[in-house]
Every structure is written in C-alpha cells, then in structure tokens.
KOLMAR-68884 format. One line per field, with one value per residue (C-alpha): x, y, z; residue in one letter. Coordinates in steps of 0.1 Angstrom, whole numbers. Layout:
BEGIN
u = X ...;
v = Y ...;
w = Z ...;
rest = A ...;
//
This chain:
BEGIN
u = -64 -41 -55 -24 -36 -63 -36 -30 -67 -83 -97 -122 -152 -166 -166 -131 -103 -73 -43 -12 17 45 75 70 97 101 126 117 140 140 139 110 91 61 49 13 4 -27 -41 -38 -68 -72 -74 -95 -129 -120 -107 -138 -159 -136 -136 -99 -87 -52 -36 -2 14 42 70 101 111 148 173 193 230 240 213 221 221 184 150 132 95 75 37 10 -23 -51 -89 -103 -133 -157 -141 -123 -87 -64 -27 -6 31 45 83 106 140 175 208 224 196 168 178 151 116 98 61 51 21 8 -19 -37 -62 -52 -48 -21 3 37 53 86 71 104 140 158 162 169 143 135 100 94 67 42 17 -13 -39 -71 -97 -128 -127 -156 -173 -159 -124 -129 -145 -112 -94 -121 -119 -82 -85 -111 -88 -60 -82 -94 -58 -49 -77 -62 -82 -84 -60 -78 -64 -43 -59 -42 -29 -39 -14 -22;
v = 110 81 47 44 73 50 30 58 63 52 17 25 23 -8 -6 10 -5 -24 -21 -44 -35 -57 -49 -54 -56 -70 -68 -63 -71 -84 -119 -112 -82 -82 -90 -94 -86 -104 -122 -160 -176 -202 -176 -152 -166 -168 -133 -119 -135 -119 -85 -85 -63 -62 -30 -23 10 17 39 38 27 26 12 -18 -25 -31 -10 1 36 34 45 20 27 11 9 -4 -20 -19 -14 21 32 19 -16 -11 -21 9 10 40 47 56 60 66 59 66 58 91 115 99 66 66 79 84 78 88 67 55 30 4 -23 -58 -72 -50 -58 -39 -42 -31 -16 -4 -11 -41 -31 -43 -21 -25 -16 -13 -4 -19 -47 -34 -57 -40 -57 -45 -43 -62 -54 -87 -76 -43 -57 -72 -39 -19 -41 -36 1 2 -17 7 37 22 18 53 68 86 95 133 149 167 201 202 219 252 258 290 312 320;
w = -14 -9 1 23 45 59 77 102 108 141 140 167 144 126 88 86 66 80 57 55 33 19 -3 -41 -68 -103 -131 -167 -196 -232 -218 -193 -208 -185 -150 -139 -103 -92 -62 -62 -80 -53 -26 -46 -36 1 0 -16 12 38 20 11 -17 -33 -45 -60 -51 -75 -61 -84 -118 -125 -150 -138 -141 -177 -193 -229 -244 -255 -244 -221 -220 -192 -193 -169 -178 -153 -150 -149 -129 -156 -156 -189 -194 -199 -208 -197 -202 -168 -175 -205 -191 -207 -190 -199 -189 -169 -152 -125 -120 -87 -90 -55 -44 -77 -66 -88 -79 -89 -116 -130 -158 -160 -194 -210 -242 -257 -250 -236 -199 -173 -156 -119 -107 -69 -45 -21 -22 -1 13 25 47 64 102 118 152 166 157 177 209 222 216 233 264 267 264 292 315 308 314 348 359 349 371 401 431 436 461 489 499 531 561 569 603 619 637 673;
rest = X X X X X X X X X X X X X X X X X X X X X X X X X X X X X X X X X X X X X X X X X X X X X X X X X X X X X X X X X X X X X X X X X X X X X X X X X X X X X X X X X X X X X X X X X X X X X X X X X X X X X X X X X X X X X X X X X X X X X X X X X X X X X X X X X X X X X X X X X X X X X X X X X X X X X X X X X X X X X X X X X X X X X X X X;
//
C-alpha cells in the first residue's frame, strides 16, 4: 500500500495522517556523486514533538545531457524495518539502451542517501518530498463546524402535495 494513498482519505477522524507533497530533484555526477535527503537537524526535535515524518518518494532516474557511453549505476541507502542501513541498486542506466527508469512510487523514510555507484553521469533523480503529520482533534473541530453550517443551509422544507380539485 502506498503511503501516498492516505492523502485522499477522509480527514473526518482524529489520528489520521495529513500529507503534504513537494517536488524533489537532484543531479548526480562524478563531481557530486551522492545526495543525502534528510530533515533539517534544527527542526528535527520540533517536528518529532509535532509528529511530523519525512519521506522521499522516488519516481524517475534518467541520464542527463552529455552522458557518456557507459553504465551508470544508482543506489539508495536507507534504513530497513529493523533499523539497519541497507544499500540497494535501483537503476543501471546506459545512453544507448536504457536512458531512463520509472520507479513508480518507491517510498523511503528519511534519511536517504542516493549515490552514483558507477559511471560519471550526469544522472537526474526526481520524485516527491512527502511530509506526514498526525491530525489532532482540535484541527478537526473547525472543519466539522463548517460542514454543519453547510448542511443546515442545504436543508429544504418538504413540499406539501397540492389539493386536487374535484369535478362537479
């Protein structure tokens, strides 16, 4: 199940997740062979108190303009479910046969390091930066009041049937 699916869910119940998404992109090359996606250290403590979590949803990995005739291997390093760091190759790109890979909704919890393991690039990695937060009761109370007002306005008094005239 995709974490992104929660965005379309109804926020009518407390304890649900609110999801914000932002574009993400980085370029890997022989000059800049890795990129680490993580939340800001200064904001990390505040966000933990607020229940915020950062995710990176990778969508595409593609060769940039000027890529050479060579294999470009891209790998990601992140934590697995047991809290251990794991490195996994996600793309082996070549300009003549496979210049781009679509990863779908490949979601990883921060911190994530994306590395150009082989080749000189440039390789462009794109996706979404997702920020998940818990919805509190106080956040919902304002929405519920607005919904009640709208429902009251929509109520229509029932129409009474017209009296039939009798023929004489």
